[in-house]
PDB file of N, H, CA, C and O in Angstrom:
ATOM      1  N   UNK A   1      10.757  12.872  25.039  1.00  0.00           N
ATOM      2  CA  UNK A   1       9.908  12.538  26.156  1.00  0.00           C
ATOM      3  C   UNK A   1      10.131  11.089  26.555  1.00  0.00           C
ATOM      4  O   UNK A   1      10.116  10.196  25.708  1.00  0.00           O
ATOM      5  N   UNK A   2      10.331  10.865  27.799  1.00  0.00           N
ATOM      6  H   UNK A   2      10.344  11.590  28.487  1.00  0.00           H
ATOM      7  CA  UNK A   2      10.482   9.512  28.310  1.00  0.00           C
ATOM      8  C   UNK A   2       9.292   9.214  29.216  1.00  0.00           C
ATOM      9  O   UNK A   2       9.358   9.393  30.432  1.00  0.00           O
ATOM     10  N   UNK A   3       8.216   8.761  28.608  1.00  0.00           N
ATOM     11  H   UNK A   3       8.162   8.615  27.620  1.00  0.00           H
ATOM     12  CA  UNK A   3       6.980   8.520  29.346  1.00  0.00           C
ATOM     13  C   UNK A   3       6.755   7.020  29.429  1.00  0.00           C
ATOM     14  O   UNK A   3       6.716   6.335  28.408  1.00  0.00           O
ATOM     15  N   UNK A   4       6.607   6.514  30.638  1.00  0.00           N
ATOM     16  H   UNK A   4       6.638   7.071  31.468  1.00  0.00           H
ATOM     17  CA  UNK A   4       6.428   5.083  30.845  1.00  0.00           C
ATOM     18  C   UNK A   4       4.996   4.712  31.208  1.00  0.00           C
ATOM     19  O   UNK A   4       4.632   3.538  31.136  1.00  0.00           O
ATOM     20  N   UNK A   5       4.189   5.671  31.591  1.00  0.00           N
ATOM     21  H   UNK A   5       4.484   6.624  31.650  1.00  0.00           H
ATOM     22  CA  UNK A   5       2.798   5.414  31.952  1.00  0.00           C
ATOM     23  C   UNK A   5       1.982   5.230  30.673  1.00  0.00           C
ATOM     24  O   UNK A   5       1.900   6.140  29.848  1.00  0.00           O
ATOM     25  N   UNK A   6       1.379   4.049  30.510  1.00  0.00           N
ATOM     26  H   UNK A   6       1.446   3.309  31.180  1.00  0.00           H
ATOM     27  CA  UNK A   6       0.674   3.728  29.261  1.00  0.00           C
ATOM     28  C   UNK A   6      -0.581   4.567  29.053  1.00  0.00           C
ATOM     29  O   UNK A   6      -0.944   4.851  27.911  1.00  0.00           O
ATOM     30  N   UNK A   7      -1.247   4.967  30.125  1.00  0.00           N
ATOM     31  H   UNK A   7      -0.952   4.737  31.052  1.00  0.00           H
ATOM     32  CA  UNK A   7      -2.414   5.830  29.980  1.00  0.00           C
ATOM     33  C   UNK A   7      -1.997   7.226  29.536  1.00  0.00           C
ATOM     34  O   UNK A   7      -2.698   7.870  28.755  1.00  0.00           O
ATOM     35  N   UNK A   8      -0.854   7.691  30.034  1.00  0.00           N
ATOM     36  H   UNK A   8      -0.284   7.168  30.668  1.00  0.00           H
ATOM     37  CA  UNK A   8      -0.357   9.008  29.634  1.00  0.00           C
ATOM     38  C   UNK A   8       0.102   8.984  28.179  1.00  0.00           C
ATOM     39  O   UNK A   8      -0.112   9.949  27.445  1.00  0.00           O
ATOM     40  N   UNK A   9       0.733   7.888  27.757  1.00  0.00           N
ATOM     41  H   UNK A   9       0.907   7.104  28.353  1.00  0.00           H
ATOM     42  CA  UNK A   9       1.147   7.748  26.355  1.00  0.00           C
ATOM     43  C   UNK A   9      -0.066   7.817  25.436  1.00  0.00           C
ATOM     44  O   UNK A   9      -0.043   8.476  24.397  1.00  0.00           O
ATOM     45  N   UNK A  10      -1.126   7.120  25.844  1.00  0.00           N
ATOM     46  H   UNK A  10      -1.145   6.584  26.688  1.00  0.00           H
ATOM     47  CA  UNK A  10      -2.360   7.111  25.044  1.00  0.00           C
ATOM     48  C   UNK A  10      -2.950   8.516  24.942  1.00  0.00           C
ATOM     49  O   UNK A  10      -3.360   8.940  23.862  1.00  0.00           O
ATOM     50  N   UNK A  11      -2.993   9.239  26.063  1.00  0.00           N
ATOM     51  H   UNK A  11      -2.660   8.894  26.941  1.00  0.00           H
ATOM     52  CA  UNK A  11      -3.530  10.598  26.070  1.00  0.00           C
ATOM     53  C   UNK A  11      -2.705  11.512  25.178  1.00  0.00           C
ATOM     54  O   UNK A  11      -3.264  12.344  24.464  1.00  0.00           O
ATOM     55  N   UNK A  12      -1.390  11.370  25.208  1.00  0.00           N
ATOM     56  H   UNK A  12      -0.937  10.694  25.788  1.00  0.00           H
ATOM     57  CA  UNK A  12      -0.526  12.199  24.356  1.00  0.00           C
ATOM     58  C   UNK A  12      -0.692  11.839  22.881  1.00  0.00           C
ATOM     59  O   UNK A  12      -0.667  12.718  22.019  1.00  0.00           O
ATOM     60  N   UNK A  13      -0.861  10.555  22.590  1.00  0.00           N
ATOM     61  H   UNK A  13      -0.882   9.841  23.289  1.00  0.00           H
ATOM     62  CA  UNK A  13      -1.090  10.133  21.201  1.00  0.00           C
ATOM     63  C   UNK A  13      -2.341  10.820  20.649  1.00  0.00           C
ATOM     64  O   UNK A  13      -2.326  11.346  19.536  1.00  0.00           O
ATOM     65  N   UNK A  14      -3.413  10.812  21.426  1.00  0.00           N
ATOM     66  H   UNK A  14      -3.425  10.385  22.330  1.00  0.00           H
ATOM     67  CA  UNK A  14      -4.660  11.422  20.966  1.00  0.00           C
ATOM     68  C   UNK A  14      -4.540  12.942  20.901  1.00  0.00           C
ATOM     69  O   UNK A  14      -5.105  13.571  20.006  1.00  0.00           O
ATOM     70  N   UNK A  15      -3.808  13.535  21.842  1.00  0.00           N
ATOM     71  H   UNK A  15      -3.349  13.024  22.569  1.00  0.00           H
ATOM     72  CA  UNK A  15      -3.648  14.994  21.855  1.00  0.00           C
ATOM     73  C   UNK A  15      -2.848  15.463  20.641  1.00  0.00           C
ATOM     74  O   UNK A  15      -3.271  16.377  19.933  1.00  0.00           O
ATOM     75  N   UNK A  16      -1.702  14.842  20.402  1.00  0.00           N
ATOM     76  H   UNK A  16      -1.359  14.099  20.978  1.00  0.00           H
ATOM     77  CA  UNK A  16      -0.853  15.276  19.296  1.00  0.00           C
ATOM     78  C   UNK A  16      -1.378  14.812  17.944  1.00  0.00           C
ATOM     79  O   UNK A  16      -0.974  15.349  16.913  1.00  0.00           O
ATOM     80  N   UNK A  17      -2.275  13.820  17.930  1.00  0.00           N
ATOM     81  H   UNK A  17      -2.603  13.384  18.768  1.00  0.00           H
ATOM     82  CA  UNK A  17      -2.872  13.362  16.677  1.00  0.00           C
ATOM     83  C   UNK A  17      -3.870  14.346  16.108  1.00  0.00           C
ATOM     84  O   UNK A  17      -4.153  14.321  14.910  1.00  0.00           O
ATOM     85  N   UNK A  18      -4.404  15.207  16.945  1.00  0.00           N
ATOM     86  H   UNK A  18      -4.174  15.228  17.918  1.00  0.00           H
ATOM     87  CA  UNK A  18      -5.330  16.232  16.471  1.00  0.00           C
ATOM     88  C   UNK A  18      -6.788  15.815  16.574  1.00  0.00           C
ATOM     89  O   UNK A  18      -7.117  14.695  16.964  1.00  0.00           O
ATOM     90  N   UNK A  19      -7.644  16.753  16.212  1.00  0.00           N
ATOM     91  H   UNK A  19      -7.377  17.663  15.896  1.00  0.00           H
ATOM     92  CA  UNK A  19      -9.090  16.557  16.331  1.00  0.00           C
ATOM     93  C   UNK A  19      -9.615  15.424  15.446  1.00  0.00           C
ATOM     94  O   UNK A  19     -10.482  14.655  15.863  1.00  0.00           O
ATOM     95  N   UNK A  20      -9.086  15.325  14.224  1.00  0.00           N
ATOM     96  H   UNK A  20      -8.382  15.949  13.885  1.00  0.00           H
ATOM     97  CA  UNK A  20      -9.578  14.296  13.305  1.00  0.00           C
ATOM     98  C   UNK A  20      -9.260  12.900  13.829  1.00  0.00           C
ATOM     99  O   UNK A  20     -10.105  12.007  13.779  1.00  0.00           O
ATOM    100  N   UNK A  21      -8.040  12.712  14.331  1.00  0.00           N
ATOM    101  H   UNK A  21      -7.353  13.437  14.372  1.00  0.00           H
ATOM    102  CA  UNK A  21      -7.673  11.413  14.870  1.00  0.00           C
ATOM    103  C   UNK A  21      -8.473  11.119  16.135  1.00  0.00           C
ATOM    104  O   UNK A  21      -8.894   9.983  16.352  1.00  0.00           O
ATOM    105  N   UNK A  22      -8.684  12.128  16.964  1.00  0.00           N
ATOM    106  H   UNK A  22      -8.343  13.051  16.788  1.00  0.00           H
ATOM    107  CA  UNK A  22      -9.462  11.946  18.180  1.00  0.00           C
ATOM    108  C   UNK A  22     -10.895  11.545  17.837  1.00  0.00           C
ATOM    109  O   UNK A  22     -11.478  10.684  18.495  1.00  0.00           O
ATOM    110  N   UNK A  23     -11.455  12.170  16.813  1.00  0.00           N
ATOM    111  H   UNK A  23     -10.982  12.870  16.279  1.00  0.00           H
ATOM    112  CA  UNK A  23     -12.817  11.819  16.375  1.00  0.00           C
ATOM    113  C   UNK A  23     -12.850  10.393  15.841  1.00  0.00           C
ATOM    114  O   UNK A  23     -13.740   9.620  16.194  1.00  0.00           O
ATOM    115  N   UNK A  24     -11.888  10.037  14.994  1.00  0.00           N
ATOM    116  H   UNK A  24     -11.165  10.665  14.707  1.00  0.00           H
ATOM    117  CA  UNK A  24     -11.816   8.679  14.449  1.00  0.00           C
ATOM    118  C   UNK A  24     -11.667   7.666  15.575  1.00  0.00           C
ATOM    119  O   UNK A  24     -12.314   6.619  15.558  1.00  0.00           O
ATOM    120  N   UNK A  25     -10.829   7.966  16.541  1.00  0.00           N
ATOM    121  H   UNK A  25     -10.303   8.816  16.554  1.00  0.00           H
ATOM    122  CA  UNK A  25     -10.596   7.071  17.666  1.00  0.00           C
ATOM    123  C   UNK A  25     -11.883   6.856  18.461  1.00  0.00           C
ATOM    124  O   UNK A  25     -12.128   5.766  18.977  1.00  0.00           O
ATOM    125  N   UNK A  26     -12.699   7.899  18.553  1.00  0.00           N
ATOM    126  H   UNK A  26     -12.500   8.785  18.134  1.00  0.00           H
ATOM    127  CA  UNK A  26     -13.963   7.791  19.274  1.00  0.00           C
ATOM    128  C   UNK A  26     -14.975   6.885  18.605  1.00  0.00           C
ATOM    129  O   UNK A  26     -15.917   6.431  19.254  1.00  0.00           O
ATOM    130  N   UNK A  27     -14.803   6.611  17.320  1.00  0.00           N
ATOM    131  H   UNK A  27     -14.038   6.980  16.792  1.00  0.00           H
ATOM    132  CA  UNK A  27     -15.735   5.754  16.596  1.00  0.00           C
ATOM    133  C   UNK A  27     -15.342   4.279  16.639  1.00  0.00           C
ATOM    134  O   UNK A  27     -16.116   3.421  16.214  1.00  0.00           O
ATOM    135  N   UNK A  28     -14.152   3.978  17.147  1.00  0.00           N
ATOM    136  H   UNK A  28     -13.524   4.675  17.493  1.00  0.00           H
ATOM    137  CA  UNK A  28     -13.659   2.600  17.181  1.00  0.00           C
ATOM    138  C   UNK A  28     -14.063   1.954  18.511  1.00  0.00           C
ATOM    139  O   UNK A  28     -13.797   2.515  19.574  1.00  0.00           O
ATOM    140  N   UNK A  29     -14.702   0.779  18.460  1.00  0.00           N
ATOM    141  H   UNK A  29     -14.918   0.324  17.596  1.00  0.00           H
ATOM    142  CA  UNK A  29     -15.106   0.118  19.710  1.00  0.00           C
ATOM    143  C   UNK A  29     -13.947  -0.627  20.368  1.00  0.00           C
ATOM    144  O   UNK A  29     -12.985  -1.007  19.701  1.00  0.00           O
ATOM    145  N   UNK A  30     -14.045  -0.831  21.662  1.00  0.00           N
ATOM    146  H   UNK A  30     -14.827  -0.522  22.205  1.00  0.00           H
ATOM    147  CA  UNK A  30     -13.104  -1.651  22.439  1.00  0.00           C
ATOM    148  C   UNK A  30     -11.651  -1.221  22.289  1.00  0.00           C
ATOM    149  O   UNK A  30     -10.795  -2.028  21.926  1.00  0.00           O
ATOM    150  N   UNK A  31     -11.376   0.041  22.566  1.00  0.00           N
ATOM    151  H   UNK A  31     -12.072   0.697  22.861  1.00  0.00           H
ATOM    152  CA  UNK A  31     -10.008   0.546  22.428  1.00  0.00           C
ATOM    153  C   UNK A  31      -9.176   0.376  23.690  1.00  0.00           C
ATOM    154  O   UNK A  31      -8.001   0.743  23.703  1.00  0.00           O
ATOM    155  N   UNK A  32      -9.758  -0.170  24.748  1.00  0.00           N
ATOM    156  H   UNK A  32     -10.712  -0.468  24.738  1.00  0.00           H
ATOM    157  CA  UNK A  32      -9.014  -0.421  25.979  1.00  0.00           C
ATOM    158  C   UNK A  32      -8.639   0.867  26.693  1.00  0.00           C
ATOM    159  O   UNK A  32      -9.128   1.947  26.362  1.00  0.00           O
ATOM    160  N   UNK A  33      -7.766   0.732  27.674  1.00  0.00           N
ATOM    161  H   UNK A  33      -7.368  -0.146  27.943  1.00  0.00           H
ATOM    162  CA  UNK A  33      -7.326   1.883  28.462  1.00  0.00           C
ATOM    163  C   UNK A  33      -5.849   2.183  28.298  1.00  0.00           C
ATOM    164  O   UNK A  33      -5.367   3.196  28.803  1.00  0.00           O
ATOM    165  N   UNK A  34      -5.124   1.326  27.603  1.00  0.00           N
ATOM    166  H   UNK A  34      -5.516   0.503  27.192  1.00  0.00           H
ATOM    167  CA  UNK A  34      -3.678   1.528  27.499  1.00  0.00           C
ATOM    168  C   UNK A  34      -3.263   1.940  26.093  1.00  0.00           C
ATOM    169  O   UNK A  34      -4.054   1.885  25.152  1.00  0.00           O
ATOM    170  N   UNK A  35      -2.026   2.346  25.974  1.00  0.00           N
ATOM    171  H   UNK A  35      -1.384   2.391  26.739  1.00  0.00           H
ATOM    172  CA  UNK A  35      -1.477   2.861  24.717  1.00  0.00           C
ATOM    173  C   UNK A  35      -1.463   1.793  23.625  1.00  0.00           C
ATOM    174  O   UNK A  35      -1.919   2.044  22.510  1.00  0.00           O
ATOM    175  N   UNK A  36      -0.944   0.605  23.937  1.00  0.00           N
ATOM    176  H   UNK A  36      -0.573   0.402  24.843  1.00  0.00           H
ATOM    177  CA  UNK A  36      -0.768  -0.429  22.918  1.00  0.00           C
ATOM    178  C   UNK A  36      -2.109  -0.842  22.307  1.00  0.00           C
ATOM    179  O   UNK A  36      -2.230  -0.942  21.087  1.00  0.00           O
ATOM    180  N   UNK A  37      -3.104  -1.080  23.146  1.00  0.00           N
ATOM    181  H   UNK A  37      -3.005  -0.999  24.138  1.00  0.00           H
ATOM    182  CA  UNK A  37      -4.421  -1.476  22.629  1.00  0.00           C
ATOM    183  C   UNK A  37      -5.012  -0.364  21.769  1.00  0.00           C
ATOM    184  O   UNK A  37      -5.545  -0.625  20.691  1.00  0.00           O
ATOM    185  N   UNK A  38      -4.916   0.867  22.245  1.00  0.00           N
ATOM    186  H   UNK A  38      -4.483   1.079  23.121  1.00  0.00           H
ATOM    187  CA  UNK A  38      -5.436   1.996  21.480  1.00  0.00           C
ATOM    188  C   UNK A  38      -4.737   2.157  20.151  1.00  0.00           C
ATOM    189  O   UNK A  38      -5.385   2.379  19.129  1.00  0.00           O
ATOM    190  N   UNK A  39      -3.405   2.047  20.153  1.00  0.00           N
ATOM    191  H   UNK A  39      -2.878   1.867  20.983  1.00  0.00           H
ATOM    192  CA  UNK A  39      -2.627   2.182  18.913  1.00  0.00           C
ATOM    193  C   UNK A  39      -2.963   1.058  17.942  1.00  0.00           C
ATOM    194  O   UNK A  39      -3.143   1.300  16.748  1.00  0.00           O
ATOM    195  N   UNK A  40      -3.048  -0.162  18.444  1.00  0.00           N
ATOM    196  H   UNK A  40      -2.902  -0.359  19.414  1.00  0.00           H
ATOM    197  CA  UNK A  40      -3.368  -1.304  17.580  1.00  0.00           C
ATOM    198  C   UNK A  40      -4.751  -1.166  16.946  1.00  0.00           C
ATOM    199  O   UNK A  40      -4.921  -1.435  15.757  1.00  0.00           O
ATOM    200  N   UNK A  41      -5.737  -0.748  17.738  1.00  0.00           N
ATOM    201  H   UNK A  41      -5.599  -0.530  18.704  1.00  0.00           H
ATOM    202  CA  UNK A  41      -7.097  -0.569  17.214  1.00  0.00           C
ATOM    203  C   UNK A  41      -7.152   0.576  16.202  1.00  0.00           C
ATOM    204  O   UNK A  41      -7.911   0.518  15.234  1.00  0.00           O
ATOM    205  N   UNK A  42      -6.354   1.605  16.427  1.00  0.00           N
ATOM    206  H   UNK A  42      -5.738   1.652  17.213  1.00  0.00           H
ATOM    207  CA  UNK A  42      -6.355   2.756  15.533  1.00  0.00           C
ATOM    208  C   UNK A  42      -5.690   2.426  14.197  1.00  0.00           C
ATOM    209  O   UNK A  42      -6.135   2.908  13.156  1.00  0.00           O
ATOM    210  N   UNK A  43      -4.645   1.622  14.208  1.00  0.00           N
ATOM    211  H   UNK A  43      -4.283   1.231  15.054  1.00  0.00           H
ATOM    212  CA  UNK A  43      -3.918   1.322  12.975  1.00  0.00           C
ATOM    213  C   UNK A  43      -4.468   0.118  12.218  1.00  0.00           C
ATOM    214  O   UNK A  43      -4.153  -0.060  11.042  1.00  0.00           O
ATOM    215  N   UNK A  44      -5.280  -0.709  12.864  1.00  0.00           N
ATOM    216  H   UNK A  44      -5.536  -0.565  13.820  1.00  0.00           H
ATOM    217  CA  UNK A  44      -5.790  -1.931  12.221  1.00  0.00           C
ATOM    218  C   UNK A  44      -6.514  -1.674  10.899  1.00  0.00           C
ATOM    219  O   UNK A  44      -6.258  -2.402   9.940  1.00  0.00           O
ATOM    220  N   UNK A  45      -7.403  -0.682  10.792  1.00  0.00           N
ATOM    221  H   UNK A  45      -7.610  -0.090  11.571  1.00  0.00           H
ATOM    222  CA  UNK A  45      -8.097  -0.484   9.517  1.00  0.00           C
ATOM    223  C   UNK A  45      -7.163  -0.103   8.366  1.00  0.00           C
ATOM    224  O   UNK A  45      -7.507  -0.287   7.198  1.00  0.00           O
ATOM    225  N   UNK A  46      -5.987   0.427   8.694  1.00  0.00           N
ATOM    226  H   UNK A  46      -5.707   0.576   9.642  1.00  0.00           H
ATOM    227  CA  UNK A  46      -5.072   0.867   7.655  1.00  0.00           C
ATOM    228  C   UNK A  46      -4.069  -0.206   7.277  1.00  0.00           C
ATOM    229  O   UNK A  46      -3.302  -0.018   6.332  1.00  0.00           O
ATOM    230  N   UNK A  47      -4.053  -1.316   7.982  1.00  0.00           N
ATOM    231  H   UNK A  47      -4.676  -1.468   8.749  1.00  0.00           H
ATOM    232  CA  UNK A  47      -3.129  -2.417   7.705  1.00  0.00           C
ATOM    233  C   UNK A  47      -3.867  -3.633   7.184  1.00  0.00           C
ATOM    234  O   UNK A  47      -3.604  -4.750   7.628  1.00  0.00           O
ATOM    235  N   UNK A  48      -4.769  -3.442   6.267  1.00  0.00           N
ATOM    236  H   UNK A  48      -4.982  -2.534   5.906  1.00  0.00           H
ATOM    237  CA  UNK A  48      -5.599  -4.525   5.767  1.00  0.00           C
ATOM    238  C   UNK A  48      -4.928  -5.321   4.654  1.00  0.00           C
ATOM    239  O   UNK A  48      -5.497  -6.302   4.176  1.00  0.00           O
ATOM    240  N   UNK A  49      -3.759  -4.929   4.242  1.00  0.00           N
ATOM    241  H   UNK A  49      -3.297  -4.132   4.631  1.00  0.00           H
ATOM    242  CA  UNK A  49      -3.101  -5.640   3.154  1.00  0.00           C
ATOM    243  C   UNK A  49      -3.322  -4.911   1.841  1.00  0.00           C
ATOM    244  O   UNK A  49      -3.344  -3.681   1.797  1.00  0.00           O
ATOM    245  N   UNK A  50      -3.484  -5.671   0.785  1.00  0.00           N
ATOM    246  H   UNK A  50      -3.466  -6.670   0.821  1.00  0.00           H
ATOM    247  CA  UNK A  50      -3.632  -5.081  -0.538  1.00  0.00           C
ATOM    248  C   UNK A  50      -4.973  -4.388  -0.690  1.00  0.00           C
ATOM    249  O   UNK A  50      -5.975  -4.806  -0.110  1.00  0.00           O
ATOM    250  N   UNK A  51      -4.977  -3.337  -1.466  1.00  0.00           N
ATOM    251  H   UNK A  51      -4.163  -2.997  -1.937  1.00  0.00           H
ATOM    252  CA  UNK A  51      -6.196  -2.627  -1.807  1.00  0.00           C
ATOM    253  C   UNK A  51      -6.612  -3.133  -3.189  1.00  0.00           C
ATOM    254  O   UNK A  51      -5.987  -2.784  -4.191  1.00  0.00           O
ATOM    255  N   UNK A  52      -7.653  -3.946  -3.247  1.00  0.00           N
ATOM    256  H   UNK A  52      -8.160  -4.230  -2.433  1.00  0.00           H
ATOM    257  CA  UNK A  52      -8.023  -4.579  -4.509  1.00  0.00           C
ATOM    258  C   UNK A  52      -8.455  -3.559  -5.560  1.00  0.00           C
ATOM    259  O   UNK A  52      -8.199  -3.764  -6.746  1.00  0.00           O
ATOM    260  N   UNK A  53      -9.100  -2.470  -5.158  1.00  0.00           N
ATOM    261  H   UNK A  53      -9.308  -2.304  -4.194  1.00  0.00           H
ATOM    262  CA  UNK A  53      -9.483  -1.439  -6.126  1.00  0.00           C
ATOM    263  C   UNK A  53      -8.251  -0.791  -6.740  1.00  0.00           C
ATOM    264  O   UNK A  53      -8.197  -0.571  -7.950  1.00  0.00           O
ATOM    265  N   UNK A  54      -7.265  -0.488  -5.909  1.00  0.00           N
ATOM    266  H   UNK A  54      -7.309  -0.667  -4.926  1.00  0.00           H
ATOM    267  CA  UNK A  54      -6.033   0.112  -6.411  1.00  0.00           C
ATOM    268  C   UNK A  54      -5.293  -0.859  -7.320  1.00  0.00           C
ATOM    269  O   UNK A  54      -4.750  -0.453  -8.348  1.00  0.00           O
ATOM    270  N   UNK A  55      -5.264  -2.131  -6.956  1.00  0.00           N
ATOM    271  H   UNK A  55      -5.704  -2.461  -6.121  1.00  0.00           H
ATOM    272  CA  UNK A  55      -4.606  -3.134  -7.794  1.00  0.00           C
ATOM    273  C   UNK A  55      -5.300  -3.230  -9.159  1.00  0.00           C
ATOM    274  O   UNK A  55      -4.628  -3.387 -10.178  1.00  0.00           O
ATOM    275  N   UNK A  56      -6.616  -3.139  -9.191  1.00  0.00           N
ATOM    276  H   UNK A  56      -7.163  -3.011  -8.363  1.00  0.00           H
ATOM    277  CA  UNK A  56      -7.347  -3.192 -10.452  1.00  0.00           C
ATOM    278  C   UNK A  56      -7.057  -1.969 -11.311  1.00  0.00           C
ATOM    279  O   UNK A  56      -6.889  -2.087 -12.525  1.00  0.00           O
ATOM    280  N   UNK A  57      -6.997  -0.799 -10.687  1.00  0.00           N
ATOM    281  H   UNK A  57      -7.132  -0.703  -9.701  1.00  0.00           H
ATOM    282  CA  UNK A  57      -6.670   0.424 -11.416  1.00  0.00           C
ATOM    283  C   UNK A  57      -5.267   0.332 -12.001  1.00  0.00           C
ATOM    284  O   UNK A  57      -5.052   0.683 -13.161  1.00  0.00           O
ATOM    285  N   UNK A  58      -4.324  -0.134 -11.212  1.00  0.00           N
ATOM    286  H   UNK A  58      -4.499  -0.419 -10.270  1.00  0.00           H
ATOM    287  CA  UNK A  58      -2.946  -0.281 -11.698  1.00  0.00           C
ATOM    288  C   UNK A  58      -2.880  -1.298 -12.830  1.00  0.00           C
ATOM    289  O   UNK A  58      -2.144  -1.090 -13.795  1.00  0.00           O
ATOM    290  N   UNK A  59      -3.631  -2.394 -12.736  1.00  0.00           N
ATOM    291  H   UNK A  59      -4.229  -2.563 -11.953  1.00  0.00           H
ATOM    292  CA  UNK A  59      -3.650  -3.406 -13.781  1.00  0.00           C
ATOM    293  C   UNK A  59      -4.195  -2.830 -15.086  1.00  0.00           C
ATOM    294  O   UNK A  59      -3.660  -3.102 -16.160  1.00  0.00           O
ATOM    295  N   UNK A  60      -5.251  -2.041 -14.992  1.00  0.00           N
ATOM    296  H   UNK A  60      -5.687  -1.820 -14.120  1.00  0.00           H
ATOM    297  CA  UNK A  60      -5.862  -1.473 -16.201  1.00  0.00           C
ATOM    298  C   UNK A  60      -4.989  -0.400 -16.842  1.00  0.00           C
ATOM    299  O   UNK A  60      -5.157  -0.093 -18.022  1.00  0.00           O
ATOM    300  N   UNK A  61      -4.062   0.172 -16.084  1.00  0.00           N
ATOM    301  H   UNK A  61      -3.925  -0.077 -15.125  1.00  0.00           H
ATOM    302  CA  UNK A  61      -3.157   1.188 -16.630  1.00  0.00           C
ATOM    303  C   UNK A  61      -1.957   0.585 -17.339  1.00  0.00           C
ATOM    304  O   UNK A  61      -1.170   1.311 -17.946  1.00  0.00           O
ATOM    305  N   UNK A  62      -1.802  -0.740 -17.272  1.00  0.00           N
ATOM    306  H   UNK A  62      -2.441  -1.331 -16.779  1.00  0.00           H
ATOM    307  CA  UNK A  62      -0.674  -1.401 -17.917  1.00  0.00           C
ATOM    308  C   UNK A  62      -0.860  -1.363 -19.435  1.00  0.00           C
ATOM    309  O   UNK A  62      -1.946  -1.621 -19.953  1.00  0.00           O
ATOM    310  N   UNK A  63       0.203  -1.044 -20.115  1.00  0.00           N
ATOM    311  H   UNK A  63       1.086  -0.834 -19.695  1.00  0.00           H
ATOM    312  CA  UNK A  63       0.150  -1.080 -21.588  1.00  0.00           C
ATOM    313  C   UNK A  63       1.395  -1.816 -22.088  1.00  0.00           C
ATOM    314  O   UNK A  63       2.451  -1.810 -21.456  1.00  0.00           O
ATOM    315  N   UNK A  64       1.222  -2.444 -23.239  1.00  0.00           N
ATOM    316  H   UNK A  64       0.364  -2.450 -23.752  1.00  0.00           H
ATOM    317  CA  UNK A  64       2.323  -3.221 -23.806  1.00  0.00           C
ATOM    318  C   UNK A  64       3.315  -2.279 -24.496  1.00  0.00           C
ATOM    319  O   UNK A  64       2.932  -1.357 -25.216  1.00  0.00           O
ATOM    320  N   UNK A  65       4.589  -2.540 -24.254  1.00  0.00           N
ATOM    321  H   UNK A  65       4.901  -3.289 -23.669  1.00  0.00           H
ATOM    322  CA  UNK A  65       5.643  -1.765 -24.902  1.00  0.00           C
ATOM    323  C   UNK A  65       5.837  -2.246 -26.329  1.00  0.00           C
ATOM    324  O   UNK A  65       5.470  -3.368 -26.678  1.00  0.00           O
ATOM    325  N   UNK A  66       6.414  -1.390 -27.138  1.00  0.00           N
ATOM    326  H   UNK A  66       6.712  -0.479 -26.854  1.00  0.00           H
ATOM    327  CA  UNK A  66       6.690  -1.787 -28.519  1.00  0.00           C
ATOM    328  C   UNK A  66       7.750  -2.886 -28.528  1.00  0.00           C
ATOM    329  O   UNK A  66       8.673  -2.892 -27.713  1.00  0.00           O
ATOM    330  N   UNK A  67       7.594  -3.804 -29.462  1.00  0.00           N
ATOM    331  H   UNK A  67       6.844  -3.799 -30.124  1.00  0.00           H
ATOM    332  CA  UNK A  67       8.575  -4.864 -29.606  1.00  0.00           C
ATOM    333  C   UNK A  67       8.251  -5.993 -28.719  1.00  0.00           C
ATOM    334  O   UNK A  67       8.973  -6.990 -28.701  1.00  0.00           O
TER     335      UNK A  67
END
């Protein structure tokens, strides 16, 4: 697909993302009207960097090797 209209790109992103993504997108404030703003707002919560809980779990699973 070669789509250049940013509003159409946004609509297709939400359509092909499915009901769950559409619902999640509806809960995010200030998503704008264009594709880039919508995509950035949708991906921001998932790009927070390190997950401190996961890092703690991984740290606690470390064990010393013999020798």
